[in-house]
C-alpha positions as CSV (number, residue, x, y, z in Angstrom):
1,M,124.2,98.7,98.2
2,A,123.8,95.5,99.0
3,K,126.7,95.6,101.9
4,R,124.4,98.7,103.0
5,P,120.6,98.0,102.6
6,M,119.7,101.2,104.9
7,C,121.0,103.5,101.7
8,L,119.3,101.2,99.4
9,L,116.0,101.6,101.7
10,C,116.6,105.2,102.0
11,F,117.0,105.5,97.8
12,L,113.7,103.5,97.3
13,M,112.2,105.9,99.5
14,M,113.5,108.9,98.0
15,L,112.8,107.5,94.5
16,S,109.0,106.5,95.2
17,L,108.7,110.1,97.0
18,G,110.0,111.7,94.0
19,T,108.0,109.8,91.5
20,L,104.5,110.7,93.3
21,E,105.9,114.6,93.2
22,L,106.1,114.4,89.7
23,M,103.2,112.3,89.0
24,G,101.2,115.2,90.2
25,I,100.6,113.7,93.8
26,S,102.0,116.7,96.4
27,L,104.2,116.0,98.8
28,I,102.9,119.3,100.6
29,R,99.6,118.2,102.1
30,G,96.5,120.2,101.1
31,N,94.1,122.6,103.1
32,P,93.8,121.0,106.3
33,L,90.2,122.8,106.9
34,P,87.0,121.7,105.2
35,L,86.7,123.8,101.8
36,N,83.5,125.6,103.1
37,V,85.4,126.6,106.5
38,Q,88.0,128.2,104.4
39,E,85.7,130.1,102.5
40,Q,84.0,131.1,105.3
41,I,87.1,132.5,107.4
42,E,88.3,134.2,104.3
43,A,84.9,136.0,103.3
44,H,84.9,137.2,107.5
45,P,88.0,137.9,108.5
46,G,88.2,137.8,112.5
47,S,89.0,133.7,113.0
48,M,89.5,132.6,116.9
49,I,92.1,129.8,117.2
50,C,93.7,128.3,120.3
51,G,97.4,126.8,120.3
52,E,100.4,126.0,122.6
53,V,103.3,127.9,122.2
54,E,106.1,126.5,120.7
55,Q,108.4,129.5,120.0
56,H,108.5,133.2,119.8
57,E,110.8,135.8,118.6
58,N,110.7,139.5,118.3
59,T,110.7,140.7,114.5
60,E,111.0,144.4,113.6
61,F,107.1,145.2,113.5
62,S,105.3,142.6,115.5
63,Q,105.9,139.3,118.1
64,S,106.3,136.4,116.0
65,V,104.8,132.7,118.0
66,Y,104.8,129.3,116.6
67,L,102.1,127.3,118.2
68,K,101.4,123.8,118.2
69,K,98.5,121.4,118.6
70,T,96.3,124.1,117.0
71,Y,92.4,124.3,116.4
72,L,90.5,126.8,114.7
73,I,87.0,127.8,116.6
74,H,84.3,128.2,114.1
75,Q,80.3,128.6,114.8
76,S,80.5,126.5,118.0
77,K,83.0,123.9,116.4
78,K,86.9,122.8,117.0
79,F,88.5,122.0,113.7
80,P,92.6,121.0,113.8
81,I,94.8,123.0,112.0
82,E,98.2,121.3,113.0
83,N,100.9,124.3,113.6
84,V,100.2,128.1,112.4
85,R,102.5,131.4,113.0
86,I,100.7,134.2,114.4
87,F,101.9,138.1,114.3
88,L,100.7,139.6,117.2
89,K,99.6,143.2,117.1
90,K,101.3,143.8,120.4
91,E,104.4,142.0,122.3
92,E,102.8,139.9,125.2
93,D,104.5,137.9,128.0
94,L,104.5,134.4,126.6
95,K,106.3,131.3,127.8
96,P,106.7,128.0,125.5
97,G,104.1,125.6,126.7
98,M,101.1,128.2,127.8
99,R,97.9,127.4,126.1
100,I,96.6,130.8,124.3
101,L,93.2,132.3,122.5
102,V,94.0,134.4,119.9
103,K,91.8,136.1,117.3
104,G,93.0,137.7,114.0
105,T,93.2,137.3,110.2
106,L,93.6,134.0,109.0
107,K,95.6,133.1,105.9
108,R,97.1,130.1,104.2
109,V,100.8,130.3,103.5
110,E,100.6,131.2,99.6
111,G,103.5,129.9,97.5
112,P,105.9,131.8,95.4
113,A,104.4,134.5,93.3
114,N,107.4,135.1,91.0
115,P,110.2,133.0,89.1
116,G,112.9,132.6,91.8
117,G,110.8,133.6,94.5
118,F,111.3,132.0,98.2
119,D,108.5,129.1,98.6
120,S,107.0,129.7,101.8
121,R,104.1,127.2,101.2
122,Q,106.8,124.7,100.6
123,Y,109.4,125.9,103.7
124,Y,106.4,126.1,106.3
125,A,104.7,122.7,105.1
126,C,107.8,120.6,106.3
127,R,107.1,122.5,109.9
128,H,103.7,121.4,109.5
129,I,102.5,125.2,109.7
130,Y,99.3,125.8,106.6
131,Y,98.3,129.3,108.4
132,F,99.5,132.3,109.2
133,M,97.4,134.7,111.5
134,K,97.9,138.4,110.9
135,N,97.1,141.2,113.5
136,A,96.3,138.7,116.2
137,V,95.0,139.6,119.7
138,L,95.7,138.1,122.8
139,Q,92.3,137.2,124.5
140,K,93.4,134.4,127.3
141,K,96.4,132.3,127.9
142,T,97.3,129.6,130.7
143,A,99.3,130.1,133.6
144,V,100.8,126.7,132.9
145,Y,103.8,126.2,131.0
146,S,106.7,124.2,130.2
147,G,109.8,124.9,132.9
148,Y,111.9,123.1,131.1
149,R,111.6,124.6,127.6
150,Q,111.5,128.1,129.2
151,L,114.6,126.8,130.5
152,L,116.3,126.6,127.4
153,L,114.8,129.4,126.2
154,E,116.1,132.1,129.2
155,I,119.7,129.8,128.6
156,K,119.5,131.2,124.9
157,E,118.6,134.8,125.9
158,S,121.5,134.5,128.3
159,C,124.1,133.5,125.9
160,R,123.0,136.2,123.5
161,Q,123.7,138.8,125.8
162,I,126.8,137.4,126.8
163,L,128.1,137.9,123.2
164,K,126.3,141.1,122.9
165,E,128.1,142.4,125.6
166,A,131.8,140.6,124.3
167,A,131.5,140.6,120.8
168,G,130.1,143.8,119.9
169,K,129.5,144.7,116.3
170,D,130.7,140.9,115.5
171,A,127.8,139.5,117.9
172,P,125.1,138.7,115.3
173,V,127.8,136.5,113.8
174,F,128.6,134.7,117.0
175,C,125.0,134.5,117.6
176,A,124.4,132.6,114.2
177,M,127.0,130.3,114.5
178,T,126.6,129.5,118.1
179,L,123.1,129.6,119.0
180,G,121.5,129.3,115.2
181,D,120.1,132.8,115.7
182,K,120.1,135.3,112.8
183,Q,117.7,137.7,113.8
184,E,119.8,140.7,114.3
185,L,122.7,139.2,111.3
186,D,122.9,142.0,108.7
187,P,121.2,141.1,105.8
188,E,124.3,142.6,103.8
189,T,126.4,140.3,105.8
190,Q,124.5,137.6,104.8
191,M,124.4,138.6,101.0
192,R,128.6,139.1,101.3
193,Y,129.1,135.4,102.7
194,Q,126.1,134.0,100.2
195,L,128.3,135.7,97.2
196,A,131.5,134.3,98.8
197,G,130.2,130.7,98.6
198,I,130.7,130.5,102.7
199,I,127.4,131.4,103.7
200,H,127.3,127.5,105.5
201,I,129.5,128.4,108.0
202,L,126.5,130.5,109.4
203,A,124.1,127.9,110.1
204,I,124.6,124.8,112.6
205,S,126.0,122.2,111.1
206,G,127.7,118.7,111.2
207,L,130.9,120.6,111.4
208,H,129.7,122.8,114.5
209,I,128.1,119.4,116.0
210,S,131.4,117.3,115.9
211,I,133.7,120.4,117.0
212,L,131.3,120.5,120.1
213,G,130.6,117.4,120.4
214,M,133.4,115.4,120.3
215,G,135.5,118.2,122.0
216,L,133.0,117.7,124.8
217,Y,133.5,114.1,124.9
218,N,137.1,113.9,124.5
219,L,137.8,116.3,127.7
220,L,135.1,114.6,129.5
221,K,137.4,111.1,128.9
222,K,140.2,113.2,129.7
223,M,138.9,114.3,133.4
224,G,138.1,110.6,133.7
225,L,135.1,109.6,132.8
226,G,134.9,106.2,131.4
227,I,133.2,105.5,127.4
228,W,129.6,105.3,128.8
229,P,128.8,108.0,131.0
230,A,131.1,110.6,128.7
231,G,129.5,109.6,125.5
232,I,125.8,109.3,127.2
233,F,126.4,112.9,128.8
234,S,127.9,114.5,125.2
235,L,124.5,112.6,123.7
236,G,122.2,114.3,126.0
237,V,124.0,117.7,125.8
238,M,124.0,117.7,122.0
239,L,120.4,116.7,121.7
240,Q,119.7,120.0,124.2
241,Y,121.9,122.4,122.1
242,G,120.2,121.1,118.9
243,I,116.6,121.9,120.9
244,M,118.1,125.2,122.0
245,T,119.2,126.3,118.4
246,G,116.2,126.0,116.8
247,G,115.9,122.2,115.4
248,S,116.6,123.5,111.6
249,V,117.3,120.5,109.4
250,S,120.6,120.7,108.7
251,T,121.1,120.9,112.8
252,M,118.5,117.9,113.0
253,R,120.6,115.6,110.4
254,A,123.8,116.9,112.3
255,V,122.8,115.8,115.7
256,T,120.8,113.0,114.8
257,M,124.1,111.7,113.0
258,F,126.2,112.5,115.8
259,L,124.2,110.6,118.2
260,I,124.5,107.4,115.9
261,A,128.1,108.0,115.8
262,M,128.6,108.4,119.8
263,G,126.4,105.2,119.8
264,A,128.7,103.0,117.8
265,R,131.5,104.4,120.2
266,I,130.2,103.6,123.3
267,T,128.7,100.2,122.3
268,G,132.0,99.1,120.5
269,R,130.5,99.2,116.7
270,I,131.8,100.3,113.5
271,Y,130.2,104.0,112.4
272,D,129.5,104.1,108.8
273,M,128.6,107.5,107.5
274,M,126.4,106.5,104.8
275,S,124.4,104.2,106.7
276,A,123.9,107.1,109.3
277,L,123.0,109.2,106.6
278,S,120.4,107.0,105.2
279,V,119.0,106.2,108.7
280,T,118.7,110.3,109.3
281,A,117.2,111.2,106.1
282,M,114.3,108.3,106.4
283,M,113.6,109.6,109.9
284,I,113.2,113.4,108.8
285,L,111.5,112.1,105.3
286,V,108.6,110.0,107.6
287,E,107.9,112.6,110.2
288,S,107.4,115.0,106.9
289,P,107.7,114.3,103.5
290,A,107.9,117.5,102.3
291,Y,111.6,118.1,103.2
292,L,112.3,115.9,100.0
293,L,111.8,119.3,98.2
294,D,113.3,121.5,100.9
295,S,116.7,123.3,99.9
296,G,118.1,122.8,103.3
297,F,117.1,119.4,103.2
298,L,118.9,118.8,100.1
299,L,122.1,120.7,100.6
300,S,122.8,119.6,104.1
301,F,122.5,115.9,103.1
302,G,124.0,116.5,99.7
303,C,127.2,117.9,101.3
304,V,127.5,114.7,103.6
305,L,126.9,112.5,100.2
306,G,129.6,114.7,98.5
307,M,132.3,114.1,101.2
308,G,131.4,110.7,102.1
309,L,130.7,109.1,98.7
310,A,131.9,111.4,96.0
311,A,134.8,112.7,97.1
312,E,137.0,109.9,96.8
313,K,136.5,109.1,93.4
314,I,136.4,112.6,92.0
315,C,140.3,112.7,94.1
316,A,141.0,109.5,92.3
317,L,139.8,111.2,88.7
318,A,142.2,114.3,89.5
319,G,144.9,112.2,90.8
320,A,144.9,113.5,94.4
321,E,146.7,111.1,96.3
322,K,148.6,113.3,98.7
323,K,146.7,114.7,101.6
324,W,146.8,118.6,100.5
325,T,145.8,117.7,97.3
326,K,143.1,115.5,98.6
327,A,142.1,118.8,100.5
328,L,142.0,120.9,97.5
329,V,139.8,118.7,95.6
330,S,137.2,117.2,97.8
331,P,135.3,120.4,98.2
332,I,134.8,120.3,94.1
333,A,133.4,117.0,94.8
334,L,130.6,119.3,97.0
335,Q,130.2,121.5,94.5
336,L,129.1,118.6,92.3
337,V,127.0,117.1,94.0
338,T,124.7,120.0,95.4
339,L,125.1,122.5,92.0
340,P,121.4,121.1,90.6
341,V,120.4,122.2,94.1
342,M,121.8,125.5,93.9
343,L,120.5,126.6,90.9
344,K,117.0,125.3,91.5
345,F,116.6,127.2,94.5
346,F,118.8,130.1,94.0
347,G,120.0,130.4,90.2
348,E,123.5,131.0,91.5
349,V,126.6,129.0,92.2
350,S,129.7,130.6,93.7
351,I,132.8,129.8,91.9
352,A,134.5,131.6,95.0
353,G,133.6,129.1,97.0
354,F,136.1,127.0,95.3
355,I,138.8,129.0,96.7
356,L,137.7,130.5,99.9
357,N,136.6,127.5,101.4
358,L,140.1,126.5,101.4
359,L,141.1,129.2,103.5
360,V,138.0,129.2,105.8
361,L,137.0,126.1,106.4
362,P,140.5,124.9,108.4
363,S,140.3,128.2,110.4
364,V,136.3,127.9,111.0
365,G,137.2,125.8,114.8
366,V,138.9,128.6,116.3
367,V,136.0,130.8,115.4
368,L,133.1,128.2,117.0
369,T,135.1,127.2,119.7
370,G,136.2,130.9,120.6
371,G,132.8,131.7,120.6
372,M,131.8,128.7,122.8
373,A,134.9,129.6,125.0
374,A,133.5,133.2,125.5
375,L,129.8,131.9,126.6
376,L,131.6,129.8,129.3
377,L,133.6,132.3,130.3
378,G,130.9,135.0,130.1
379,I,129.2,133.4,132.7
380,L,132.0,134.9,135.3
381,S,133.8,137.3,133.5
382,I,132.9,139.8,130.2
383,P,136.4,141.1,130.0
384,A,137.7,137.4,130.1
385,A,135.3,136.5,127.2
386,K,136.3,139.7,125.1
387,L,140.1,138.6,125.6
388,V,139.5,134.7,124.4
389,L,137.1,135.9,121.5
390,L,140.0,138.2,119.9
391,P,141.4,135.5,117.5
392,A,138.1,134.5,116.5
393,R,137.5,138.3,115.9
394,V,140.6,139.0,113.8
395,L,139.4,135.5,111.6
396,L,135.4,137.4,110.9
397,L,137.9,140.3,110.1
398,F,139.6,138.4,107.6
399,Y,136.4,136.0,106.4
400,E,134.9,139.9,105.5
401,H,137.8,140.8,103.6
402,L,137.8,137.6,101.8
403,C,133.8,138.4,101.0
404,S,134.7,141.8,99.9
405,L,137.5,140.7,97.5
406,A,134.9,137.9,96.3
407,G,132.0,140.5,95.6
408,R,134.3,142.9,93.6
409,S,135.9,140.3,91.5
410,G,132.9,139.7,89.3
411,W,133.3,135.9,88.6
412,S,132.6,134.8,91.7
413,T,129.5,133.5,91.0
414,W,128.2,131.5,88.0
415,I,124.1,132.4,87.3
416,G,123.3,129.6,85.6
417,G,119.2,130.0,86.1
418,E,117.0,127.5,87.4
419,P,117.2,124.3,85.5
420,E,114.2,122.1,84.6
421,I,113.9,118.5,85.8
422,W,114.9,116.9,82.6
423,Q,118.0,118.7,83.1
424,I,118.8,117.8,86.7
425,V,118.0,114.1,85.3
426,V,120.4,114.2,82.7
427,Y,123.1,116.0,84.8
428,Y,122.9,113.3,87.5
429,G,123.0,110.7,84.9
430,F,126.2,112.1,83.9
431,L,127.8,112.7,87.3
432,I,126.9,109.2,88.1
433,I,128.7,107.7,85.0
434,V,131.9,109.8,86.5
435,L,131.7,108.7,89.5
436,F,132.0,104.9,88.5
437,M,134.7,106.0,86.0
438,G,136.5,107.5,89.6
439,Q,135.6,104.0,91.3
440,Y,137.2,101.9,88.6
441,I,140.2,104.3,88.7
442,K,140.7,103.8,92.1
443,E,140.5,100.3,92.0
444,Q,142.9,100.1,89.1
445,L,145.7,102.4,91.1
446,R,145.0,100.0,94.1
447,K,145.6,96.8,91.7
448,K,148.9,98.5,90.1
449,K,150.1,99.8,93.6
450,A,150.1,96.0,94.9
451,V,151.7,94.6,92.3
452,S,154.5,97.2,91.5
453,E,155.0,96.7,95.9
454,E,155.2,92.8,95.6
455,M,157.2,92.9,92.2
456,E,159.5,95.8,93.4
457,L,158.7,97.7,90.0
458,S,160.0,101.2,89.8
459,E,157.4,104.1,90.1
460,E,158.0,104.9,86.3
461,R,157.6,101.2,85.2
462,A,154.7,101.0,87.3
463,E,152.8,104.3,85.3
464,A,153.4,102.6,82.1
465,G,150.4,101.7,79.9
466,C,148.5,103.9,81.8
467,W,147.4,105.6,79.0
468,K,143.6,103.7,79.4
469,L,143.4,105.6,82.7
470,Y,144.5,108.9,81.4
471,A,141.5,108.2,78.8
472,I,139.0,107.7,81.3
473,R,139.9,110.7,83.0
474,I,139.6,113.1,79.6
475,T,136.3,111.2,79.2
476,A,135.0,111.9,82.6
477,G,136.1,115.5,82.1
478,I,134.2,115.8,79.3
479,F,131.2,114.4,80.5
480,L,131.2,116.7,83.7
481,A,131.7,119.9,80.8
482,V,128.7,118.5,78.9
483,G,126.6,118.1,81.9
484,I,126.9,121.5,83.2
485,L,126.8,123.0,80.2
486,I,123.2,121.1,79.9
487,L,122.4,122.2,83.2
488,G,122.8,126.2,82.4
489,Y,121.2,125.3,79.2
490,H,118.4,128.2,78.4
491,P,116.9,127.9,74.7
492,A,116.3,131.6,73.2
493,G,114.6,132.0,69.8
494,S,111.6,133.6,71.3
495,L,110.4,137.1,73.0
496,K,109.4,136.7,76.9
497,V,107.7,139.7,78.9
498,I,107.4,139.2,82.3
499,C,105.2,141.0,84.1
500,L,106.2,140.3,87.8
501,D,103.9,140.5,90.9
502,V,105.0,142.9,93.0
503,G,102.0,143.9,94.7
504,Q,100.9,147.4,94.6
505,G,103.6,148.4,91.8
506,D,104.9,147.5,88.6
507,G,108.0,145.5,87.7
508,I,108.4,144.1,84.1
509,L,111.3,141.9,82.6
510,V,112.0,141.4,78.9
511,E,114.1,138.8,77.4
512,T,115.0,139.1,73.7
513,P,115.6,136.3,71.1
514,E,119.0,137.1,71.1
515,D,119.5,136.9,74.7
516,H,119.4,140.8,75.3
517,H,118.0,141.3,78.8
518,F,115.6,144.8,79.9
519,L,114.1,145.5,83.2
520,I,110.7,148.4,83.1
521,D,110.5,149.7,86.5
522,G,110.8,147.9,89.8
523,G,109.2,149.1,92.9
524,S,106.2,148.8,94.9
525,S,104.3,150.2,98.0
526,S,103.3,147.0,99.5
527,Q,106.1,144.9,99.5
528,S,109.3,146.1,101.1
529,D,112.8,144.9,100.0
530,L,112.0,144.4,96.5
531,G,115.3,144.5,95.0
532,R,116.1,141.8,97.3
533,Y,113.7,139.4,97.7
534,C,112.0,139.9,93.8
535,L,113.8,141.5,91.6
536,L,117.5,139.9,92.2
537,P,115.8,136.1,92.6
538,A,113.9,136.7,89.1
539,L,117.0,137.5,87.4
540,K,118.9,135.0,88.9
541,S,116.3,132.4,88.2
542,Q,116.0,133.6,84.3
543,G,120.1,133.1,84.4
544,I,120.6,136.8,84.1
545,S,123.9,138.2,84.8
546,W,123.5,141.1,82.6
547,L,120.9,143.9,82.2
548,D,121.3,145.4,78.9
549,G,119.1,148.3,80.1
550,I,116.8,149.4,83.0
551,F,113.7,151.7,81.5
552,I,112.0,154.1,84.3
553,S,108.7,154.9,83.5
554,H,108.5,158.1,86.2
555,T,109.9,158.1,89.9
556,D,106.9,157.1,92.1
557,Q,108.0,154.8,94.6
558,D,105.8,152.3,93.9
559,H,107.5,152.2,90.2
560,I,111.7,152.8,91.3
561,N,112.6,151.7,94.8
562,G,113.2,148.0,94.0
563,V,115.1,149.7,90.9
564,K,116.8,151.8,93.5
565,E,118.0,148.8,95.7
566,L,119.2,146.9,92.8
567,L,121.4,149.3,91.9
568,E,123.1,149.8,95.5
569,Y,123.3,146.4,95.8
570,M,125.5,147.0,92.4
571,G,127.2,149.6,93.7
572,K,128.2,147.6,96.9
573,S,129.7,144.9,95.3
574,L,126.6,142.5,96.7
575,T,125.9,140.7,93.7
576,T,127.5,140.3,90.2
577,I,124.3,141.1,88.4
578,R,125.5,144.4,86.2
579,A,123.5,146.8,84.0
580,G,124.8,148.8,81.1
581,Y,122.3,151.9,80.9
582,L,119.5,153.5,83.0
583,I,117.3,155.0,81.0
584,L,115.0,158.0,82.7
585,P,112.3,160.1,81.3
586,A,113.5,163.4,79.5
587,W,112.2,165.9,82.2
588,A,113.4,169.6,82.5
589,E,112.8,169.6,86.0
590,R,114.5,166.4,87.7
591,P,112.5,165.9,91.2
592,D,114.9,164.4,93.9
593,A,113.6,160.9,93.3
594,W,115.0,161.4,89.7
595,R,118.5,162.2,91.0
596,E,118.7,159.7,93.7
597,L,118.1,156.8,91.1
598,A,120.7,158.3,88.6
599,E,123.5,159.0,91.2
600,A,122.9,155.5,92.5
601,A,123.3,154.5,88.6
602,K,126.5,156.1,88.6
603,T,127.8,154.6,91.9
604,A,127.2,151.3,90.2
605,G,129.2,152.0,87.1
606,V,125.6,152.3,85.2
607,K,125.6,154.8,82.4
608,V,122.6,157.3,82.5
609,V,120.9,158.4,79.7
610,T,117.4,160.3,79.1
611,A,114.7,159.2,76.6
612,G,111.2,160.9,75.3
613,K,109.3,160.7,72.4
614,G,110.5,159.7,68.8
615,D,113.6,158.0,70.7
616,E,114.2,154.3,69.4
617,L,116.4,151.5,70.8
618,P,116.7,148.7,68.2
619,C,117.9,145.6,69.9
620,G,118.5,142.8,66.9
621,K,114.8,141.7,65.9
622,V,113.1,143.8,68.5
623,S,112.9,147.4,69.1
624,F,111.6,149.8,71.7
625,S,109.7,153.0,70.6
626,V,109.2,155.9,73.0
627,L,105.7,157.6,72.5
628,W,105.7,159.7,75.4
629,P,106.6,162.3,76.7
630,E,107.6,165.4,74.8
631,K,111.0,166.1,75.0
632,N,110.9,169.3,76.3
633,A,108.5,167.7,79.4
634,T,108.7,169.5,82.7
635,G,108.1,166.5,84.8
636,K,106.1,168.2,87.3
637,D,103.3,166.0,86.9
638,V,104.8,162.4,87.2
639,N,102.6,160.3,86.1
640,E,101.3,162.4,83.1
641,E,104.6,162.6,82.1
642,A,105.8,159.1,82.4
643,M,107.7,157.5,79.7
644,V,105.0,155.5,77.3
645,M,106.8,152.6,75.1
646,E,106.0,150.3,72.7
647,L,107.5,147.0,72.1
648,S,107.9,145.6,68.7
649,F,108.9,142.1,67.6
650,G,107.7,140.7,64.1
651,D,104.2,141.1,63.7
652,F,103.8,141.8,67.6
653,Q,103.4,144.8,69.4
654,M,103.4,145.7,73.6
655,L,102.3,148.8,74.9
656,F,103.6,150.1,78.2
657,T,102.0,153.1,79.5
658,G,103.2,153.8,82.9
659,D,100.8,155.9,85.2
660,I,99.3,157.9,82.1
661,G,95.5,158.8,82.9
662,A,93.0,160.2,80.4
663,D,94.7,163.8,79.6
664,T,97.4,162.0,78.2
665,E,95.7,159.5,76.1
666,K,94.0,161.9,74.5
667,K,97.6,163.7,73.5
668,L,98.7,160.7,72.0
669,L,95.5,159.8,70.4
670,A,95.7,163.5,68.8
671,A,99.3,162.8,68.2
672,G,98.8,159.8,66.1
673,G,101.0,157.2,65.3
674,L,99.1,154.4,67.7
675,E,97.8,151.2,66.5
676,D,96.7,148.2,67.0
677,V,98.4,146.3,69.7
678,D,98.5,142.5,70.8
679,C,99.2,143.3,74.7
680,L,98.8,145.9,76.7
681,K,100.6,147.2,80.5
682,V,97.4,148.7,81.6
683,G,98.1,152.0,83.0
684,H,98.0,153.0,86.6
685,H,97.2,149.7,88.0
686,G,93.8,149.7,86.6
687,S,92.6,153.1,87.9
688,R,89.2,154.1,86.6
689,Y,91.0,157.4,85.3
690,S,93.3,155.5,82.8
691,T,92.5,153.5,79.9
692,T,89.6,155.2,78.3
693,E,87.4,153.9,75.8
694,A,88.4,155.7,73.2
695,F,92.1,154.7,73.8
696,L,91.1,150.9,73.8
697,E,88.8,151.3,70.7
698,K,92.3,152.9,69.0
699,I,94.8,150.7,70.4
700,K,92.3,147.3,70.6
701,P,94.6,145.0,73.0
702,E,94.3,141.2,72.7
703,V,95.5,140.5,76.0
704,A,95.6,143.2,79.2
705,I,97.6,143.0,82.1
706,I,97.1,144.3,85.2
707,S,99.6,145.0,88.1
708,C,98.3,145.9,91.4
709,S,98.0,143.9,95.3
710,L,95.1,141.8,96.3
711,T,94.1,144.6,98.7
712,N,95.0,148.4,98.6
713,T,93.3,151.3,99.5
714,Y,93.1,153.1,95.8
715,G,90.6,150.5,94.8
716,H,92.6,148.9,91.8
717,P,91.8,147.6,89.6
718,S,88.9,150.0,89.2
719,P,85.5,147.7,88.1
720,E,84.6,150.4,85.5
721,T,87.9,149.6,84.0
722,V,87.9,146.2,84.0
723,E,84.5,146.2,82.4
724,R,86.0,148.6,79.4
725,L,88.7,146.3,78.7
726,K,86.4,143.1,78.6
727,E,83.8,145.4,76.2
728,A,87.3,146.2,74.2
729,G,87.9,141.9,73.5
730,S,90.7,142.1,75.6
731,Q,91.8,138.7,77.9
732,V,92.6,140.7,81.3
733,E,95.2,139.1,83.7
734,Y,96.1,139.9,86.7
735,T,99.3,139.6,88.5
736,M,97.7,139.8,92.0
737,K,95.3,136.7,91.2
738,N,98.2,134.4,89.1
739,G,101.6,136.0,90.2
740,A,103.8,136.5,87.3
741,I,102.2,137.0,84.3
742,T,104.3,136.0,80.9
743,V,103.7,137.0,77.1
744,E,105.6,134.7,75.0
745,T,105.6,135.1,70.9
746,D,107.4,134.4,68.5
747,G,106.6,137.6,66.6
748,K,103.3,135.8,65.3
749,K,101.7,133.8,67.6
750,L,101.1,134.6,71.4
751,K,101.4,132.6,74.4
752,I,100.1,133.6,77.8
753,G,101.7,131.9,80.8
754,R,100.6,132.4,84.8
755,F,103.2,131.4,87.2
756,R,100.3,130.5,90.0
757,K,98.3,127.6,88.9
758,D,96.3,127.1,91.8
C-alpha cells in the first residue's frame, strides 16, 4: 500500500463510507423535497415538473424519458429535484437537450418490498434519480436541443438498424454487446446466460473497451500516425463510445481505466492497474457515494481486483506456473473475490461459469470484433456485414448450446442465499489470510528458483523440503472451504412464514425447522412477470433450491400466474430450482387454468396431486391440515371452494383461507374443528364479504395479515373488515404498507418482521 498511495486512499475512502452505512448514516440521499411539499403532492396527484431531456427510450407500454436539472413547480414555487424518470402516456418527438414541461403523478422511487427484490431506490439514487412520474403528459417543449447528443443518438440508432438487418434474430445480442442496448434482448436469453455464468459478456466492460480501444490505437499506429495523435484520437473515440452506449458503471470504469492506461502510454509513464482502478473508484464514489452499494459497481471493480491482486496468489497456491494452468485457475480468483457480492444481490452463483468461461472468453473477442466490423461494413453494404458476422453468429450458437447444457445439468448454480454482513466480513477475513499465504508461497518459490539456478540443483532436490509449502496450501484450502460454508450458512430451528408483497394477489413462502420449503399460491393481477421478479428472487435469497410442495388454493390468476411462470422456467431449464409436488384442490370439474397449471407441472417434472377436506401432510414437526373443500366439490365457484389449510407447529397454528367468503366460513363453523389460531392469512385480500364476526369470534387470531395492492379497484382491504379484525383483538399487518410480512415462531413465541422499515 505504501508504494501505491492511491490504493490506500481508496481503501480508506471505501472503509469510511461503509462504516457510515453500517452506523445508520445512509449513503442514499433522503427526500430532496421538503416533507410538507412531499405530503401535498402525494395527496393531490397532478404535479408539474420541468427538466432537460437526457435520454429517452421506448418501452412496451410507454415512452420513458430521463430528465436532468429538474425542478417541481408547486404553488408558484420551484423546488429542485435533480433527475427524474418520466413515463409519457404517448410517444413524443423529443431530443436530448430539450427542456420540457410535463404533468403527471410524481412518486418517490421505492426500495424493494420482498427478500431478494431489486432495490430500485438504491439503483436510481446512484444516478441522482429520486422520483418517477407516471402517466405523464407533455405540456410544452423548447425547440433548442443538443446537436452533439442528438448526433450520438442517431449514430446509435443507425448502428442498431444495421445490426437488425445483418444479424437477424441474433441482433439483440449484438446490440447488447456492442451498443450496450438490451431493450430487445429476450428475457429468457438473459436468464440462460446468467445461469451459465457468462452474462457479463453482454455488458460493456473492460474486455470490450480494451479490444476496441487498443485495436483502434494499434490500427492508427500501423497507418503511420504517431503515439500522441493515435493515442489522443483513440481516447476521444472511446470517450464518445462510453457516452453513446449509456454510461453504465462498468462502462465508466472501463473507459476511465483505458483513458489512464492510454495517458500513461503516450506520456511514457508506467501504467499500474491497481492504482488506475483506485483512482477510477474514487472518481465514481465522489460523484455518487451510493455506488458503494451498487451490484454493478462492486462486481465490475471486484473482477478487476480479482484479476490484478488475487489471481497470481491463487495461482501460486494452486501450483499453477504454466500459462495454460494459470488460464484455468485465474477465473477462480475472480469468483472468490466476487462470491459474497453475487450471493448478496442474487442469492446464487454459477458453478458452470468456472468451466464455460474458459471456453467463452477466448472467443468473445471474435464475436465483438465481428459485430464492430459489421457496423462499419453495414454503412456500405448489408450483404458484406452479414458475411463478416457469420463466424460471430456461429460462436453465439455455440454459446447457446453451452447455456442449454448448463441449464439441463441441474448443478450449474449454487443457490447459497443472501448472507448477513457478519458472514461477508468473516469470509473476506479468511480470503485475505489465504491471499497472504499465496503471496508467501510465491516469494518462497521465487527464492528457491533463484537458489536452484545459482547452485545448479536438480528440480527434485529443489523441491525437497517443500512440505511446509504443501501444509500452507492445505491450510489455505481449508480456510477457503470454511469461509464458503460460513457464507452459505442459514441456521434453522424455527418456522418462518413469509407473506410476500405481490401487489393484488397472494404468495406465501413456508420454511420449516427441518429445512423443508413450501409455496402457498403465487400470483398477482397488479404485477407482471411475478415469477421472475418476485418468486425466483425470494426463493434464491432464502437459499431455497428445492420446494417440497406448492399448494394452490384456487385458480384465480392473482393466485397462480406467478406459480405457472415458475413451473415454466423449471420446464425450460431456466432455473435450477425444482419442486416435488403441486397440490391442487380436489375439484370434480377442473377449469382450464387448473389443467394448464397441472400440465406445466408435469413438463417441469413436478408430481401433481389433489387435496381436500381431511387430508393431512405431516412434515417433521410441522403439519398441514386441509379443512376445505369437500372432496366431492364441483369446482364451479373457485372462490368458495378454495383450499383452506391450517399450519401447525408446537402450540402455534396459522390459518390460510384463500378467497373464501361468508358462505364457506359458515360451513366451516358448522362442520366444527376450527379452533383458536395465532395467525390468520385474511381471506380474499380483506374483502368486506369475508372474515365475518362469527368466524373471528371462533378463531380469535392474534395476528392477521392482509395481502393486496395499495391501489386497487376492489376497495381492498375493506374498512369494515379491518374494523372487525381490530375489534377481535387482532394485530393487523399489511403487505401493501410494509412489504413482505414474516411470521417466525419456535412453536411457542411469535415474532413479526416487516421487510420495509420506513
